[in-house]
C-alpha positions as CSV (number, residue, x, y, z in Angstrom):
1,K,0.0,0.0,0.0
2,M,1.5,3.4,-1.1
3,E,1.9,6.1,1.5
4,S,-0.1,9.3,1.1
5,K,1.8,12.5,0.1
6,G,0.8,13.9,3.5
7,S,2.4,11.1,5.5
8,I,5.5,11.2,3.4
9,L,5.7,15.0,4.0
10,I,5.3,14.5,7.8
11,K,8.1,11.9,7.8
12,L,10.4,14.3,5.9
13,L,9.7,17.1,8.3
14,L,10.4,14.8,11.3
15,L,13.7,13.8,9.7
16,F,14.6,17.4,9.0
17,Q,13.9,18.4,12.6
18,L,15.9,15.4,13.9
19,S,18.9,16.4,11.8
20,I,18.7,20.0,13.0
21,L,18.6,18.7,16.6
22,C,21.7,16.6,16.0
23,L,23.6,19.5,14.5
24,S,22.6,21.8,17.4
25,Q,24.0,19.2,19.9
26,Q,27.4,19.0,18.1
27,Q,30.4,20.8,19.6
28,D,31.0,24.1,17.9
29,F,34.8,24.0,18.7
30,D,37.5,21.4,18.7
31,F,39.4,22.0,21.9
32,F,40.3,24.6,24.5
33,Y,43.4,26.6,25.1
34,L,44.0,27.1,28.9
35,V,46.2,30.2,28.9
36,Q,48.1,31.1,32.1
37,Q,50.1,34.2,32.5
38,W,53.2,35.0,34.6
39,P,52.5,38.4,36.1
40,G,56.1,39.3,36.5
41,S,56.7,39.8,32.7
42,F,53.5,41.8,32.3
43,C,54.2,44.1,35.3
44,D,57.8,44.6,34.2
45,S,56.6,47.2,31.8
46,K,53.2,48.0,33.3
47,K,54.2,48.7,36.9
48,S,51.8,51.7,37.3
49,C,48.6,49.6,36.6
50,C,49.3,45.9,36.8
51,Y,47.9,45.2,40.3
52,P,44.2,44.7,41.0
53,T,42.7,47.0,43.6
54,T,42.2,43.9,45.7
55,G,46.0,43.9,46.2
56,K,49.0,42.4,44.6
57,P,48.2,38.7,43.8
58,A,50.5,35.9,44.9
59,A,53.6,35.2,42.8
60,D,51.9,32.5,40.8
61,F,50.6,32.0,37.3
62,G,47.3,33.7,36.8
63,I,44.6,32.6,34.4
64,H,44.3,34.6,31.2
65,G,41.5,32.5,29.9
66,L,39.9,29.2,28.7
67,W,39.5,29.8,25.0
68,P,37.6,27.5,22.7
69,N,39.6,26.9,19.5
70,Y,39.5,25.1,16.2
71,K,42.0,22.7,14.8
72,D,42.9,25.1,12.0
73,G,44.2,27.5,14.7
74,T,41.2,30.0,14.5
75,Y,38.8,30.5,17.4
76,P,35.2,31.6,17.8
77,S,34.6,34.9,19.5
78,N,31.6,36.8,21.0
79,C,29.3,33.9,20.2
80,D,26.1,34.6,22.2
81,P,25.1,38.3,22.7
82,N,22.0,37.0,24.6
83,S,24.2,35.5,27.4
84,P,25.7,38.5,29.2
85,F,28.0,38.0,32.2
86,D,26.0,37.7,35.4
87,Q,28.1,38.3,38.5
88,S,25.5,36.7,40.8
89,Q,26.1,33.3,39.1
90,I,29.7,33.1,40.3
91,S,29.4,34.7,43.7
92,D,30.7,31.6,45.4
93,L,33.9,31.7,43.2
94,T,34.7,35.4,43.6
95,S,37.5,35.0,46.1
96,S,39.1,32.2,44.1
97,L,38.8,34.3,40.9
98,Q,40.5,37.3,42.5
99,K,43.4,35.1,43.6
100,N,43.8,33.0,40.5
101,W,42.2,35.0,37.7
102,P,43.2,38.6,38.5
103,T,43.1,41.4,35.9
104,L,46.6,42.8,35.5
105,A,45.7,45.5,33.0
106,C,44.3,49.0,33.5
107,P,41.8,49.7,34.8
108,S,42.4,47.1,37.5
109,G,39.1,47.2,39.4
110,D,38.1,44.1,41.3
111,G,38.3,41.7,38.4
112,I,34.7,42.0,37.2
113,Q,35.6,43.9,34.0
114,F,38.1,41.2,33.0
115,W,35.8,38.3,33.8
116,T,33.0,40.0,31.9
117,H,35.3,40.2,28.9
118,E,36.4,36.6,29.2
119,W,32.9,35.2,29.4
120,E,31.3,37.4,26.7
121,K,34.2,37.0,24.2
122,H,35.3,33.4,24.9
123,G,33.0,31.7,27.4
124,T,29.8,32.1,25.4
125,C,31.5,30.1,22.6
126,S,31.7,27.1,24.9
127,E,28.0,27.1,26.0
128,S,27.4,23.7,24.3
129,S,29.6,22.2,27.1
130,L,29.9,24.8,29.9
131,K,27.4,27.3,31.2
132,Q,28.7,30.4,33.0
133,H,29.4,29.0,36.4
134,D,30.8,25.8,35.0
135,Y,33.1,27.8,32.7
136,F,34.8,29.6,35.6
137,E,34.8,26.7,38.0
138,T,36.2,24.4,35.4
139,T,39.0,26.8,34.6
140,L,39.9,27.3,38.2
141,N,40.1,23.5,38.6
142,L,42.3,23.2,35.6
143,K,44.7,25.8,36.8
144,Q,45.0,24.0,40.1
145,K,45.5,20.7,38.3
146,S,48.3,22.0,36.1
147,N,50.2,23.8,38.9
148,L,52.8,25.3,36.6
149,L,54.8,27.0,39.2
150,E,55.5,23.8,41.1
151,A,56.4,22.0,37.9
152,L,59.0,24.7,37.2
153,T,60.4,25.1,40.7
154,S,60.7,21.4,41.1
155,A,63.0,21.4,38.1
156,G,65.1,24.2,39.6
157,I,63.6,26.9,37.5
158,Q,62.9,29.9,39.7
159,A,61.3,33.3,39.2
160,D,64.6,35.0,40.2
161,G,65.3,37.1,37.1
162,N,67.7,34.6,35.7
163,S,67.5,33.1,32.2
164,Y,66.7,29.4,31.5
165,S,66.6,27.5,28.2
166,L,63.3,27.3,26.4
167,S,63.8,23.5,26.2
168,S,64.2,23.1,29.9
169,I,61.1,25.2,30.6
170,K,59.0,23.1,28.2
171,E,60.4,19.8,29.6
172,A,59.7,20.8,33.2
173,I,56.1,21.6,32.4
174,Q,55.6,18.5,30.2
175,K,57.0,16.4,33.0
176,G,54.8,18.1,35.7
177,V,51.6,18.2,33.7
178,G,52.1,15.3,31.3
179,F,51.4,17.3,28.1
180,T,53.4,19.5,25.8
181,P,52.9,23.3,26.5
182,F,53.2,26.2,24.1
183,I,55.4,29.0,25.6
184,Q,54.7,32.6,24.7
185,C,57.3,35.2,25.4
186,N,57.3,38.9,26.2
187,V,60.2,41.2,25.2
188,D,61.1,43.7,27.8
189,S,62.5,47.2,27.2
190,S,66.1,45.8,27.2
191,G,65.2,43.3,24.5
192,N,65.2,40.3,26.9
193,S,62.8,37.4,26.0
194,Q,60.7,36.7,29.1
195,L,58.4,33.9,30.2
196,Y,55.0,35.4,29.6
197,Q,52.2,32.9,28.9
198,V,51.8,29.1,28.9
199,Y,49.2,27.4,26.7
200,L,47.9,23.9,27.5
201,C,45.2,22.2,25.5
202,V,42.0,20.8,27.0
203,D,39.3,18.5,25.6
204,T,35.9,19.9,24.7
205,S,34.4,18.9,28.0
206,G,36.9,21.1,29.8
207,T,37.9,18.1,31.9
208,N,41.2,16.6,30.6
209,F,44.4,18.0,29.3
210,I,45.3,16.8,25.8
211,E,48.2,17.1,23.3
212,C,47.6,20.3,21.3
213,P,46.2,19.7,17.8
214,V,47.7,23.0,16.8
215,F,49.9,25.6,18.5
216,P,49.5,29.4,18.3
217,H,51.9,31.4,16.1
218,G,54.9,33.0,17.7
219,K,58.3,31.9,19.1
220,C,60.7,32.6,21.9
221,G,64.5,32.9,22.0
222,S,66.5,29.9,23.1
223,Q,67.1,31.6,26.5
224,I,64.2,33.0,28.5
225,E,64.2,35.2,31.5
226,F,61.9,34.2,34.3
227,P,61.3,37.6,35.9
228,T,60.6,38.2,39.6
229,F,57.2,39.4,40.8
């Protein structure tokens, strides 16, 4: 018995809706960059405005962001204008954020301006996996899990203003975390290459570190200063 045109049309509509649902549930990015910043290199040239009004943070790597990224090296940005930053959603995380995710750029403020930027530019692009509270809580957990400063100091690499080889810094982090980092450098007014930011890659759930599918552009000198803070 042949189906009626109406029943065929209904089946086609159902298949179309199902395909749209499946597409909407797919990840819209391939992995995260967890970017951590050494405040010493930033403040070396920004002394007048690098400390939050909450006070100078501890001498440790701060979080610069958890950035969704594609395997071709590009990243989505400002993905959902209908999901503005809501401070009330992370009130239980505020003290940890001020300690671990401080804004080091002018105007310092209390961190809210920086966290707003991070959520609205980067965080909204990960909403298929992480809502606002999860985004910040997950990033704090990843920072603690990686513990970059301990990985470096355990290898004898200290924030003492001395220079260390790029290879030794990478090896120390790889040994401590278990995955290959990307090292980004800052160049100070004297032309010294300084340890500035460390990138580690994270899976799309925000749970586990992974080997980076692609590294950002940029390179450091063979010797890198690890500035004091």
